[in-house]
N, C-alpha and C positions, 0 to 999 in steps of 0.2 A: 504494500500500500504506500508506495513512495509518492504517488501523485495526490493522495487524499480523496480519490474519487468515491470510495466506499462511504465515507462520511457524508458526502453530499447526497448520495443515494438514500441514506437513512433519513434525511431531513425532508424528503418529498412529502407533499400534501397527500392525504388519503384520497382515493378516487371516489367520487360520490356514487352511491348506489340508488337506483330507482326504487322508491318505497311506496309506490302508488298501487292500489289494488283496483283492477278494472271493475266496473259496475257489475253487480250480481256474480262476482267471483269471490268465494269465501273459502276459508280453510276449515270451516266447521262442518260436521256431518249433517245431513238433512238440509232443510231449507232454512236459510238464515237471512235476516233483514236487518238493516241498520235502524237505529232510533230515529234518524232523520226520515227514512222511508216510512216508518210507522206513522210518523206525524203527517207526512205529505200524502200518503196513499192509504189512509185508514180504511176507506170503503172497500178497496180491492183486497186488502189484507183480511178484513172481516169476512169477505166472500170466500177467500181461501180457507179460513178456519171453519166456516159453515159447511164447506165441502169435505171436511174431515182431515185437513192437512195441519200438521203441527209445525210451528215455526220457532226459531231461536232469534232473539233480538240481541244485537250487539251494539256497543257504544265504544268508540275508539279502539276497535278491534277486540274488545273483551266481551264475553257473554254476560248479559245482565239478567235475562229471564227467558223462560220457555213458555210459549203460548200454545195451548192445546184446546181442541174443541170440547165442549161440554157434552157428556154422554146424555142420551135421552133418559128421562125420569123413569124409574121403575114402576111397575104396575102395583095395584093394591095387594095382589097376592104375594109379591116380593116383600112388601112391608109386613104382612102378616107372618111370613116365615122368619123375618128378622126379629120381630118382637115376640114371637112365640116363647122363646126361652126366658125373656124378661118377665112376661106375664106368668109363666110357670113358677119362677122363683118368687115373685111377689105373692102368689097364692100361698106359698109355703111359709111365709113369715107371719107369726102370730100378731094380731092387732096391737097387743100391749107392747111388742118389741119394735113396732114401726116408729120411725122418726118423721116428723113433718118436713116437707120440702121447704127450705128457707125462702125460695123465690115465691112459692104460692102463699106462704105465710105473710110475706111482705105485701103482696097484692091484696090479701084480705084486710090487712091493717089499713091500707090506703083507701079502701072503699068507704 
């Protein structure tokens, strides 16, 4: 290194790297949208959700939430099946051992 050229090479400025992501090109699995798109295209996004599509919302390249469509409400028979065990247990409790529901007691006092 008699001419000192190596030292000059080490002082070079770093080469800039393109850090722009093309529109609708994401590194996240599934469908991802930006917070800005959510704000600007709300109607279209709600239509996608209504069709059963799940979406990931990102802000500054970070995931912030997942939006999923709401499943249809269950039928009355589903509710009966869910509550059957609760009602069975309630019948097995002696009336003297039962405690009042604090929410219902508060409502009664306010009337």
